[in-house]
Backbone bond lengths (Angstrom), bond angles and torsions (degrees), N, CA, C in turn:
res aa  C-N    CA-C-N  psi(-1)  N-CA   C-N-CA  omega(-1)  CA-C   N-CA-C  phi
1 M - - - 1.581 - - 1.510 100.89 -
2 T 1.320 108.27 133.87 1.591 115.67 179.94 1.423 105.79 -78.55
3 P 1.424 116.36 130.99 1.503 123.23 177.71 1.467 114.26 -61.36
4 A 1.305 114.14 149.58 1.493 116.98 -173.16 1.563 107.49 -75.07
5 G 1.324 118.92 145.78 1.431 121.21 179.75 1.492 108.39 -90.20
6 P 1.302 109.15 -170.52 1.557 113.69 179.73 1.511 115.42 -55.81
7 R 1.319 111.74 -34.10 1.583 113.73 -177.35 1.446 110.71 -70.55
8 G 1.388 119.64 -36.63 1.453 123.75 178.47 1.629 107.78 -65.37
9 T 1.251 111.49 -44.76 1.502 115.34 -177.60 1.568 109.42 -60.28
10 A 1.303 115.82 -45.64 1.403 118.56 -173.95 1.665 111.92 -66.52
11 G 1.410 110.11 -32.55 1.355 118.60 174.80 1.675 113.69 -64.10
12 Q 1.292 110.56 -46.10 1.469 118.00 171.80 1.455 112.84 -54.00
13 N 1.319 117.74 -46.23 1.431 121.02 -177.86 1.499 110.78 -63.58
14 R 1.382 118.63 -40.31 1.487 117.93 179.34 1.421 107.63 -68.44
15 G 1.319 122.46 -32.22 1.504 122.92 178.26 1.456 111.20 -63.22
16 V 1.410 115.37 -42.30 1.461 116.94 -176.56 1.609 109.05 -70.54
17 A 1.316 116.96 -36.54 1.396 118.45 174.23 1.501 124.49 -60.00
18 S 1.366 105.92 -32.70 1.463 117.16 179.47 1.445 113.67 -88.79
19 H 1.301 119.57 -32.93 1.463 125.04 -173.50 1.460 115.80 -107.45
20 G 1.343 122.86 -1.59 1.473 125.89 174.06 1.520 106.61 102.79
21 T 1.290 114.20 -178.83 1.477 124.79 -173.62 1.591 107.32 -74.71
22 P 1.243 115.96 135.95 1.625 122.99 -173.35 1.642 101.90 -63.57
23 S 1.254 111.29 145.43 1.425 118.15 177.74 1.622 106.62 -84.74
24 P 1.242 116.22 166.57 1.500 118.50 172.30 1.476 114.50 -52.10
25 A 1.328 120.49 -32.24 1.307 125.57 -178.18 1.641 116.66 -83.11
26 G 1.355 106.45 -6.37 1.521 117.02 170.89 1.519 104.89 98.51
27 R 1.285 121.92 4.86 1.484 124.31 177.45 1.487 107.30 -91.85
28 P 1.246 117.59 143.85 1.589 121.03 -179.94 1.529 106.49 -73.51
29 E 1.275 119.04 143.13 1.537 129.53 175.36 1.462 105.49 -77.00
30 P 1.359 119.74 143.98 1.403 129.42 173.55 1.480 109.79 -58.06
31 P 1.384 119.75 141.50 1.580 122.71 175.00 1.593 107.39 -50.85
32 S 1.433 107.86 148.30 1.519 115.08 -178.99 1.556 106.04 -73.43
33 T 1.301 111.31 143.71 1.472 121.50 179.53 1.531 111.32 -107.41
34 G 1.371 114.18 11.42 1.570 116.30 178.02 1.480 111.51 -74.21
35 P 1.301 119.45 172.89 1.413 124.12 178.40 1.489 111.42 -62.51
36 G 1.349 114.42 142.44 1.355 121.93 179.92 1.615 114.93 -76.69
37 P 1.118 118.00 -177.48 1.603 118.07 -178.48 1.419 110.20 -62.18
38 G 1.352 125.04 -33.09 1.525 123.98 -174.73 1.492 107.11 -95.00
39 A 1.351 124.65 -10.86 1.441 117.19 -174.76 1.534 110.99 -84.70
40 P 1.442 118.51 153.55 1.366 121.66 -179.34 1.370 116.75 -73.66
41 H 1.386 121.53 142.31 1.367 123.73 176.63 1.521 114.63 -60.44
42 P 1.290 119.50 145.10 1.451 121.72 -179.73 1.513 114.87 -53.55
43 G 1.309 117.72 -37.13 1.440 127.51 177.86 1.455 120.71 -83.14
44 A 1.402 112.82 -9.41 1.554 116.16 -176.30 1.387 107.16 -77.15
45 A 1.308 123.53 157.51 1.463 132.37 174.03 1.586 105.38 -71.85
46 A 1.368 106.68 148.89 1.573 114.23 -178.71 1.641 104.37 -74.39
47 P 1.269 109.83 148.97 1.524 118.88 -177.71 1.482 108.59 -59.73
48 T 1.355 117.64 143.96 1.619 120.15 173.17 1.561 106.46 -73.15
49 R 1.370 113.71 139.12 1.431 115.38 170.77 1.494 117.31 -73.48
50 P 1.198 118.02 138.47 1.450 115.09 -174.40 1.617 113.82 -62.98
51 G 1.157 116.68 -28.06 1.478 120.44 173.27 1.463 118.48 -57.62
52 V 1.416 113.19 -40.62 1.396 118.63 -178.44 1.598 110.80 -72.37
53 V 1.401 113.06 -34.79 1.444 116.75 179.34 1.569 111.27 -68.11
54 E 1.365 117.40 -41.12 1.365 120.73 176.52 1.544 113.66 -64.28
55 D 1.266 120.65 -40.75 1.393 126.26 171.96 1.546 112.56 -56.90
56 L 1.324 118.28 -49.08 1.417 122.45 175.14 1.449 112.17 -57.30
57 R 1.441 117.39 -47.61 1.376 120.32 -179.27 1.502 118.00 -59.97
58 E 1.396 108.06 -38.51 1.551 117.67 176.42 1.494 112.48 -59.88
59 R 1.423 109.96 -45.76 1.513 118.03 179.18 1.494 111.65 -58.34
60 L 1.413 118.08 -43.16 1.394 118.18 179.14 1.568 115.67 -67.96
61 V 1.318 113.68 -35.39 1.455 118.19 174.38 1.531 111.28 -61.31
62 Q 1.390 118.24 -40.17 1.524 122.38 179.33 1.593 106.37 -63.93
63 L 1.343 114.22 -44.14 1.470 114.07 -177.72 1.563 113.44 -63.55
64 E 1.389 107.70 -41.93 1.527 109.46 -179.41 1.464 109.83 -67.48
65 G 1.247 122.81 -36.20 1.436 123.54 179.12 1.492 110.39 -66.30
66 A 1.285 119.05 -37.10 1.537 121.68 -178.87 1.603 110.52 -63.13
67 V 1.362 108.35 -33.57 1.428 112.56 -176.08 1.506 116.24 -88.60
68 T 1.318 114.92 -37.59 1.523 122.07 -173.73 1.497 111.51 -104.59
69 G 1.314 120.14 -15.15 1.379 124.54 -174.04 1.537 115.02 74.78
70 Q 1.296 115.36 11.30 1.597 119.49 -176.20 1.548 104.23 -109.75
71 H 1.388 112.70 158.48 1.335 119.81 -178.94 1.631 102.52 -132.06
72 R 1.368 111.53 175.77 1.382 119.45 177.63 1.493 118.86 -47.87
73 G 1.367 121.55 119.82 1.501 120.32 174.70 1.647 103.93 96.91
74 G 1.413 116.78 4.80 1.499 115.61 176.90 1.563 113.21 89.03
75 G 1.331 118.69 -5.53 1.469 120.40 178.76 1.489 111.05 -73.79
76 T 1.337 117.99 175.19 1.451 122.64 173.01 1.422 113.66 -83.32
77 T 1.336 120.12 161.34 1.493 122.55 179.19 1.493 107.68 -83.05
78 S 1.326 117.05 70.17 1.434 119.05 -171.64 1.527 106.86 -73.14
79 G 1.361 126.61 -18.85 1.296 128.59 179.78 1.550 117.96 -65.82
80 L 1.388 109.08 -28.00 1.398 120.76 -175.93 1.442 116.13 -89.25
81 P 1.358 125.82 145.37 1.374 122.00 -175.95 1.546 106.86 -76.30
82 A 1.397 114.32 160.83 1.377 118.95 -166.47 1.634 109.99 -62.86
83 W 1.237 118.55 -31.45 1.483 121.82 -175.06 1.519 107.67 -71.17
84 R 1.270 123.94 -16.96 1.443 125.99 174.86 1.572 117.45 -101.63
85 R 1.236 114.95 -0.30 1.485 113.91 175.91 1.610 108.41 -131.65
86 A 1.324 114.06 171.63 1.426 120.38 -175.44 1.507 111.79 -75.16
87 T 1.373 116.67 127.79 1.440 122.57 176.65 1.479 111.50 -125.55
88 P 1.371 114.83 176.12 1.448 120.95 -179.73 1.475 117.84 -54.79
89 G 1.412 115.75 -27.27 1.488 117.35 -176.19 1.429 108.59 102.37
90 E 1.353 118.12 152.45 1.547 122.14 -175.02 1.549 106.37 -94.30
91 P 1.289 116.39 156.57 1.459 123.94 -179.11 1.561 103.94 -70.28
92 R 1.384 113.17 155.15 1.480 122.77 179.00 1.475 116.80 -83.95
93 W 1.432 110.53 -21.35 1.451 113.77 -165.27 1.624 111.65 -64.89
94 P 1.464 119.44 -36.38 1.511 111.19 179.22 1.509 115.86 -57.28
95 A 1.271 116.89 -37.34 1.515 118.20 -177.89 1.477 110.86 -77.54
96 S 1.372 117.61 -29.82 1.497 122.91 175.34 1.599 106.31 -66.75
97 V 1.202 121.10 -41.23 1.489 128.32 174.65 1.460 107.53 -53.65
98 A 1.339 120.81 -59.28 1.374 127.62 177.68 1.520 113.34 -52.75
99 V 1.262 117.89 -43.62 1.468 117.19 174.73 1.433 115.01 -61.24
100 A 1.380 112.02 -41.04 1.524 119.91 -176.71 1.644 106.93 -64.85
101 V 1.245 117.23 -44.14 1.452 121.77 175.52 1.540 115.64 -57.95
102 A 1.323 113.55 -45.51 1.450 125.06 -178.01 1.607 101.65 -66.11
103 I 1.298 126.28 -43.95 1.506 126.99 178.74 1.532 106.25 -58.03
104 T 1.292 117.16 -51.51 1.452 123.52 -179.88 1.519 109.46 -54.39
105 L 1.307 125.55 -55.93 1.315 124.19 176.36 1.477 118.25 -54.20
106 Q 1.336 120.48 -34.09 1.421 128.24 178.17 1.533 111.32 -68.57
107 V 1.350 112.41 -31.19 1.495 117.36 -177.08 1.505 107.04 -78.24
108 T 1.245 122.04 -28.02 1.502 127.28 -179.36 1.550 112.85 -73.37
109 L 1.298 119.51 -13.18 1.454 126.21 -175.34 1.597 105.94 -78.31
110 P 1.345 117.06 143.86 1.451 118.45 174.41 1.623 113.40 -63.33
111 D 1.322 115.13 164.31 1.368 118.56 -171.74 1.556 109.77 -70.81
112 E 1.290 119.14 -30.89 1.398 120.93 178.98 1.617 114.59 -65.88
113 L 1.303 117.65 -15.79 1.449 123.23 179.09 1.524 110.71 -102.34
114 S 1.412 116.62 7.37 1.445 119.29 -180.00 1.526 116.39 -123.36
115 V 1.263 119.87 155.20 1.514 122.39 175.88 1.436 114.17 -66.66
116 A 1.421 117.78 112.17 1.411 121.14 176.53 1.597 111.72 67.63
117 S 1.349 117.81 -58.78 1.412 119.28 179.01 1.521 103.02 -159.26
118 R 1.340 118.32 158.75 1.481 122.07 -170.07 1.613 103.79 -80.40
119 F 1.296 123.19 -8.16 1.382 122.30 -179.80 1.621 112.65 -102.52
120 V 1.380 120.71 -4.33 1.453 117.05 -170.56 1.495 106.63 -77.50
121 L 1.323 122.65 -63.77 1.408 120.33 -175.75 1.602 113.68 -65.61
122 P 1.338 121.69 -39.25 1.489 119.10 164.72 1.380 118.37 -48.47
123 A 1.382 117.99 -34.50 1.484 121.45 175.23 1.417 114.54 -68.59
124 V 1.366 120.17 -40.26 1.426 128.06 170.28 1.467 111.38 -59.91
125 E 1.300 123.45 -42.27 1.483 123.77 -177.68 1.489 107.51 -69.55
126 T 1.368 118.35 -43.68 1.361 122.18 177.05 1.540 114.56 -50.72
127 A 1.392 109.33 -45.74 1.523 116.16 -176.99 1.506 109.64 -62.00
128 I 1.371 115.85 -50.35 1.395 122.49 -178.76 1.552 111.22 -56.44
129 L 1.424 115.99 -43.25 1.403 121.21 -179.23 1.493 112.55 -64.22
130 V 1.294 116.41 -39.39 1.543 119.56 174.91 1.416 113.97 -60.48
131 V 1.437 117.53 -45.87 1.467 118.68 178.47 1.506 109.25 -61.53
132 L 1.324 120.21 -43.37 1.441 120.55 -179.08 1.628 113.17 -59.17
133 L 1.247 112.81 -46.24 1.407 118.41 178.17 1.553 114.62 -67.41
134 A 1.368 114.06 -30.96 1.498 115.76 174.44 1.531 112.95 -70.21
135 I 1.396 119.24 -34.71 1.434 125.66 178.93 1.360 113.58 -75.19
136 N 1.403 121.16 -50.51 1.425 126.91 -173.25 1.558 105.29 -138.84
137 P 1.282 116.22 84.31 1.472 120.60 -176.96 1.460 117.99 -77.07
138 R 1.366 117.64 -26.59 1.428 121.41 -170.22 1.561 115.71 -109.47
139 R 1.178 122.45 -92.22 1.438 129.89 -173.81 1.465 108.73 -97.94
140 I 1.342 116.98 137.25 1.480 124.50 175.70 1.547 104.34 -95.29
141 D 1.443 112.17 91.47 1.475 116.80 -177.77 1.490 112.36 -129.03
142 R 1.278 119.98 14.20 1.528 121.00 179.18 1.471 109.57 -140.49
143 V 1.293 118.39 141.14 1.446 127.13 -179.60 1.635 107.76 -78.51
144 S 1.228 115.16 125.45 1.531 117.40 177.51 1.523 105.08 -146.12
145 G 1.410 112.73 124.15 1.423 116.41 175.18 1.367 116.64 -65.56
146 P 1.318 128.53 -41.18 1.563 127.93 172.88 1.444 108.16 -54.54
147 L 1.383 119.76 -59.20 1.397 125.96 -176.80 1.577 113.40 -47.87
148 R 1.271 110.60 -46.89 1.554 119.54 -179.75 1.583 109.22 -65.13
149 A 1.365 113.76 -37.07 1.510 114.29 -175.53 1.553 108.65 -77.00
150 L 1.356 113.59 -29.15 1.570 118.27 173.67 1.568 107.67 -64.14
151 G 1.300 113.33 -48.22 1.429 117.06 -176.82 1.509 116.08 -64.12
152 L 1.319 117.14 -39.75 1.438 121.07 169.31 1.488 115.98 -63.71
153 A 1.304 116.61 -38.79 1.418 124.24 179.90 1.598 107.61 -66.84
154 L 1.191 120.87 -41.13 1.407 125.65 171.96 1.469 114.83 -53.53
155 I 1.316 118.52 -54.13 1.437 126.79 -179.34 1.565 108.92 -66.88
156 A 1.247 117.28 -36.24 1.526 121.97 177.85 1.550 106.80 -64.16
157 V 1.343 119.95 -47.54 1.445 117.72 -171.54 1.702 102.65 -72.29
158 A 1.257 122.64 -35.93 1.349 120.77 175.91 1.558 115.23 -59.91
159 S 1.331 111.96 -40.50 1.421 118.94 -178.76 1.600 109.28 -71.92
160 L 1.260 116.57 -35.30 1.506 116.94 175.86 1.530 110.87 -67.25
161 A 1.337 120.25 -38.50 1.403 122.40 -176.52 1.525 107.05 -67.11
162 N 1.350 115.33 -48.01 1.444 118.17 179.11 1.468 119.11 -67.58
163 G 1.314 114.66 -35.39 1.399 122.63 173.64 1.487 116.94 -63.54
164 Y 1.357 115.37 -37.14 1.413 121.67 177.99 1.624 109.34 -68.66
165 S 1.381 111.21 -43.47 1.423 114.85 179.13 1.534 115.14 -61.36
166 A 1.424 112.53 -39.12 1.489 114.20 177.44 1.499 112.67 -66.97
167 V 1.332 119.63 -40.34 1.454 119.93 179.05 1.457 111.65 -60.55
168 I 1.329 120.78 -45.82 1.439 124.58 -172.38 1.539 106.09 -71.75
169 L 1.317 120.51 -32.61 1.469 120.28 178.19 1.570 108.90 -69.66
170 V 1.288 115.71 -46.23 1.461 116.53 176.50 1.449 116.70 -59.66
171 L 1.367 114.97 -46.41 1.491 114.68 179.95 1.532 108.86 -68.10
172 G 1.288 121.62 -30.77 1.395 124.55 177.95 1.535 111.97 -64.05
173 L 1.297 114.52 -43.39 1.521 122.00 176.34 1.612 109.32 -63.53
174 L 1.254 117.70 -37.56 1.400 122.95 -179.87 1.518 114.04 -65.84
175 N 1.305 115.40 -44.68 1.448 124.10 -174.69 1.540 112.91 -96.52
176 G 1.340 121.29 -2.76 1.386 123.58 177.68 1.492 119.26 91.32
177 S 1.358 113.67 -3.07 1.518 119.53 -170.91 1.641 111.84 -80.81
178 Q 1.213 110.93 -18.48 1.469 120.46 176.10 1.476 118.11 -117.82
179 G 1.254 119.47 158.44 1.443 122.08 179.58 1.538 117.83 78.37
180 K 1.378 114.23 41.95 1.512 114.14 178.72 1.525 115.01 -70.79
181 T 1.437 115.84 -34.76 1.330 121.05 174.87 1.454 115.64 -126.58
182 A 1.204 117.48 151.71 1.516 121.88 -167.54 1.497 113.12 -70.22
183 G 1.339 120.29 -39.96 1.445 125.09 -177.61 1.607 110.45 -59.96
184 P 1.212 120.98 -69.70 1.501 118.46 175.44 1.404 118.05 -51.73
185 L 1.381 120.22 -37.15 1.390 118.62 173.12 1.436 114.87 -60.27
186 L 1.323 117.33 -44.09 1.550 118.04 174.12 1.377 111.45 -60.91
187 A 1.309 123.86 -44.86 1.432 123.73 178.38 1.595 111.72 -57.73
188 S 1.200 112.32 -51.33 1.563 115.91 179.28 1.551 112.07 -58.62
189 G 1.312 110.84 -48.06 1.491 113.01 -177.78 1.494 110.68 -63.15
190 G 1.328 116.04 -45.71 1.473 124.27 176.33 1.518 116.01 -50.44
191 A 1.385 110.65 -48.84 1.387 118.87 176.76 1.544 117.89 -57.34
192 I 1.384 109.26 -49.15 1.465 114.91 175.01 1.595 113.19 -61.06
193 Y 1.338 115.43 -41.85 1.322 118.08 -179.42 1.554 115.32 -62.77
194 L 1.317 114.86 -41.79 1.577 117.60 178.08 1.561 107.17 -74.19
195 T 1.262 121.57 -36.41 1.429 122.10 175.09 1.502 107.75 -58.74
196 N 1.306 117.21 -44.74 1.477 117.81 178.37 1.448 115.35 -57.81
197 I 1.388 120.91 -38.68 1.457 124.50 174.14 1.539 110.28 -61.74
198 L 1.340 114.43 -47.15 1.458 117.10 -175.86 1.562 113.19 -63.82
199 V 1.300 116.44 -43.61 1.462 122.69 -174.54 1.583 109.79 -70.04
200 F 1.221 115.66 -41.60 1.583 112.95 175.77 1.467 111.94 -77.92
201 A 1.326 124.10 -17.57 1.435 121.01 175.20 1.654 102.86 -76.74
202 L 1.253 116.64 -35.79 1.489 117.28 171.22 1.571 114.18 -59.88
203 W 1.293 118.22 -39.83 1.369 122.94 177.69 1.440 112.16 -63.89
204 Y 1.320 116.27 -51.11 1.591 119.82 -178.52 1.563 103.82 -63.57
205 W 1.320 127.11 -42.79 1.371 125.42 179.55 1.482 114.23 -60.20
206 E 1.376 114.41 -43.18 1.569 119.04 -178.68 1.476 112.73 -69.87
207 L 1.277 118.73 -33.05 1.366 123.31 -168.10 1.522 118.22 -100.59
208 D 1.233 118.94 -25.60 1.488 123.28 -177.80 1.511 108.28 -62.33
209 R 1.423 119.71 123.34 1.330 130.63 175.46 1.763 107.83 52.86
210 G 1.175 117.58 37.42 1.401 123.74 176.51 1.437 117.92 80.92
211 G 1.285 119.09 14.93 1.474 122.31 174.38 1.596 113.59 101.13
212 P 1.228 118.04 169.92 1.467 119.50 -175.24 1.543 114.59 -67.10
213 A 1.352 120.81 -29.65 1.463 118.48 171.95 1.525 113.63 -68.57
214 S 1.256 115.86 -39.94 1.438 117.33 -178.69 1.583 111.48 -73.89
215 R 1.358 114.91 -23.48 1.508 113.29 176.79 1.525 109.47 -80.35
216 A 1.430 116.96 -26.64 1.437 125.16 179.98 1.580 106.42 -64.50
217 L 1.333 116.54 -38.77 1.452 119.32 -170.61 1.589 106.35 -97.75
218 A 1.275 118.07 0.19 1.531 120.61 179.93 1.504 111.48 56.55
219 L 1.376 117.23 45.37 1.380 124.76 -178.05 1.646 106.45 -77.17
220 R 1.214 115.02 -25.87 1.544 118.89 -175.71 1.505 108.57 -132.94
221 T 1.211 119.77 122.04 1.576 123.13 -171.21 1.479 103.52 -97.93
222 N 1.294 126.30 -19.65 1.520 122.79 -176.00 1.526 108.39 -90.55
223 P 1.320 115.52 116.92 1.507 117.91 -176.14 1.462 110.21 -80.01
224 D 1.256 110.89 160.43 1.556 123.43 177.59 1.515 108.65 -95.09
225 F 1.425 116.58 -35.94 1.459 121.52 171.30 1.418 108.41 -115.96
226 L 1.284 111.86 134.65 1.558 120.09 177.25 1.493 109.41 -97.01
227 F 1.360 115.88 101.08 1.463 125.29 177.97 1.529 112.47 -77.11
228 P 1.288 118.91 158.41 1.536 117.55 -176.94 1.590 109.78 -67.96
229 Q 1.383 115.75 -27.60 1.388 113.00 178.86 1.530 117.67 -69.93
230 M 1.370 112.76 -14.49 1.456 118.85 -179.97 1.559 110.30 -79.82
231 T 1.336 111.71 -37.27 1.514 120.28 -179.41 1.456 111.63 -77.88
232 S 1.368 122.69 -26.89 1.386 122.06 -175.00 1.577 104.11 -128.81
233 P 1.275 120.61 70.12 1.560 122.25 -175.95 1.580 110.64 -65.08
234 D 1.323 114.35 -27.69 1.558 114.33 176.77 1.430 116.76 -69.65
235 L 1.261 116.96 -19.14 1.446 121.30 173.17 1.501 119.50 -101.28
236 A 1.353 113.85 -0.75 1.474 122.63 174.73 1.476 119.36 -102.91
237 D 1.230 120.72 153.72 1.444 122.50 178.86 1.647 108.89 -65.72
238 P 1.279 120.45 127.82 1.497 120.30 -179.34 1.533 111.86 -54.76
239 A 1.356 114.85 -25.59 1.465 117.47 -175.73 1.468 110.75 -90.30
240 W 1.315 123.52 4.73 1.510 123.83 -177.04 1.642 103.10 -76.41
241 E 1.298 107.92 144.99 1.471 119.89 169.93 1.500 105.54 -152.63
242 P 1.333 121.68 147.21 1.446 121.43 -175.47 1.614 107.87 -69.19
243 E 1.323 110.14 130.57 1.491 121.17 172.39 1.558 112.60 -120.14
244 F 1.177 118.01 -175.13 1.487 122.77 -168.42 1.666 107.48 -66.04
245 S 1.255 119.27 -32.24 1.432 121.68 -177.71 1.684 103.83 -66.07
246 D 1.296 113.64 -34.70 1.529 110.17 -174.16 1.599 105.74 -73.53
247 Y 1.321 120.73 -38.20 1.447 121.58 176.85 1.544 112.05 -64.26
248 L 1.397 113.35 -36.90 1.422 111.27 176.95 1.501 112.63 -69.17
249 Y 1.242 123.65 -33.49 1.577 125.96 167.37 1.478 108.03 -54.20
250 V 1.319 119.82 -47.45 1.452 119.30 -170.80 1.544 105.65 -68.77
251 S 1.320 119.16 -37.18 1.555 118.22 -178.56 1.498 107.17 -71.70
252 F 1.303 120.81 -37.88 1.432 121.96 -179.18 1.613 112.21 -58.53
253 T 1.289 108.89 -57.37 1.473 114.27 -179.74 1.550 115.68 -62.55
254 N 1.290 116.53 -34.44 1.520 121.91 169.52 1.465 110.47 -57.59
255 A 1.344 116.64 -47.41 1.466 120.11 -171.94 1.579 107.49 -73.92
256 T 1.299 120.42 -25.21 1.553 120.65 -176.54 1.487 109.23 -97.36
257 A 1.274 120.39 -35.03 1.445 123.14 -177.90 1.608 107.86 -90.40
258 F 1.255 116.53 -21.62 1.498 122.31 -171.41 1.506 110.26 61.68
259 S 1.197 119.03 32.57 1.517 122.71 172.06 1.447 103.40 -167.32
260 P 1.522 113.84 170.30 1.355 118.77 165.16 1.429 118.20 -64.08
261 T 1.307 115.47 149.54 1.495 118.85 -178.98 1.601 110.23 -111.78
262 D 1.375 115.95 -88.16 1.452 117.48 179.68 1.565 114.24 -95.64
263 T 1.232 113.24 -19.42 1.506 124.44 -176.96 1.588 111.38 -103.59
264 M 1.303 114.53 120.29 1.549 116.75 -170.86 1.516 108.44 -104.51
265 P 1.254 115.47 135.64 1.563 118.81 175.02 1.448 107.95 -80.62
266 L 1.320 118.84 135.94 1.408 123.67 -170.86 1.602 110.31 -112.18
267 T 1.255 117.43 -23.66 1.467 124.49 -178.00 1.472 109.17 -103.50
268 R 1.368 112.90 162.60 1.453 119.49 -178.33 1.566 110.58 -64.11
269 W 1.460 109.08 -45.02 1.471 105.73 -174.05 1.559 113.24 -73.89
270 T 1.281 122.36 -9.00 1.494 122.27 179.18 1.533 102.41 -85.37
271 K 1.337 117.67 -35.14 1.490 114.12 -178.55 1.376 110.85 -72.92
272 M 1.439 122.64 -38.44 1.559 123.87 175.27 1.394 109.42 -63.04
273 T 1.339 124.52 -38.35 1.404 126.83 -173.43 1.520 110.91 -69.42
274 M 1.309 112.08 -47.34 1.550 118.71 174.88 1.539 107.69 -61.57
275 L 1.251 118.49 -43.34 1.483 115.60 -180.00 1.530 114.47 -58.32
276 L 1.445 111.80 -43.43 1.525 116.51 176.96 1.480 109.76 -59.31
277 Q 1.370 115.59 -45.80 1.464 115.25 -174.96 1.517 111.68 -61.02
278 S 1.351 118.63 -41.97 1.533 128.16 -173.28 1.555 101.93 -68.46
279 A 1.330 119.68 -38.00 1.563 117.94 -179.74 1.507 107.85 -66.17
280 I 1.332 116.12 -51.00 1.469 116.14 -178.73 1.482 112.68 -57.16
281 A 1.341 122.20 -45.89 1.412 126.22 178.61 1.510 114.96 -61.94
282 L 1.273 114.91 -42.22 1.481 122.61 -179.63 1.600 108.37 -62.86
283 V 1.256 115.75 -57.71 1.493 120.42 -177.30 1.587 107.54 -59.24
284 T 1.284 118.55 -47.51 1.499 115.95 179.74 1.457 115.33 -64.20
285 V 1.351 120.73 -40.86 1.431 119.60 178.14 1.481 114.18 -69.51
286 A 1.278 114.75 -41.42 1.603 121.56 176.04 1.425 112.37 -58.51
287 L 1.334 119.02 -51.29 1.468 116.61 -176.12 1.436 113.46 -74.46
288 V 1.436 121.63 -37.58 1.381 121.85 178.97 1.529 114.06 -63.37
289 I 1.409 116.70 -44.56 1.427 118.22 179.55 1.460 112.40 -71.30
290 A 1.343 117.59 -34.74 1.567 114.28 174.27 1.530 111.06 -63.88
291 R 1.309 118.30 -40.14 1.436 118.06 -178.53 1.485 112.75 -68.49
292 V 1.300 116.96 -34.59 1.435 123.37 -178.65 1.554 109.57 -67.60
293 V 1.354 115.03 -45.76 1.424 120.71 176.35 1.539 112.21 -61.24
294 N 1.325 118.17 -37.81 1.461 123.96 177.49 1.560 107.91 -63.76
295 I 1.319 115.82 -47.53 1.523 118.85 178.43 1.438 112.07 -53.08
296 L 1.414 109.90 -57.84 1.526 115.60 -176.50 1.448 113.11 -59.42
297 G 1.354 114.73 -35.23 1.505 117.76 -178.47 1.525 114.01 -67.01
298 A 1.289 111.97 -31.19 1.512 120.83 -175.49 1.503 106.23 -77.38
């Protein structure tokens, strides 16, 4: 057989390039069906969709803005309402005035409606209030374990004093040892009723979303009380955030209507606390008014 010349060799090379590597029998192998250079490997993870990445990035930005009050590019989170972002913090004086009024009301009660003496627990409350004002007199804008403990202790002492007075008054009205005359009975019942409103307003203010300092730093985004401004942000001022006056209104309406009005409790502790306040107010008002009517009728 005549050997193949250069033209035959070139033709064979072209055949190998187009039909694959020759087999041992001399026949060309079929072209490879594996993945090409740009195709993903069968064992590799599927590529992440850009939309998912953008959604995760946006959620992280919102979380960071809720904690630090910063937004993309170093600006403020102006798109979020004030109650969901970090703010300078509310002043302490409204709550301090409420405590001072509650102390004054407790001092006006007779000794038989007070623990030991009408000046004992109010003196403790005054001392705690002075310490709080000395340490943090202006805005509540930093989280402090000792300060929060002092604030809770102050409210607890005021609650103990007013709760004791309410129980003694109710028991005295039931057994006839209290309420001989209408005037002093109305004064004592009114003082206990008003103190009940102030004390529970302080509880709501101190416990909602971890307290005023936690709310100022936006450390917790899930509210315990659902205010109307939260459900209708398009009708509310973007700078609105709950302050002591809002909780005082919640306490007042709960004590007069014996149920929530425009602000709804969302957590179990808020529901149980509002239930307790309504029960105290209802029993006090009902028994005092009934006794006064009986006295005046006689």
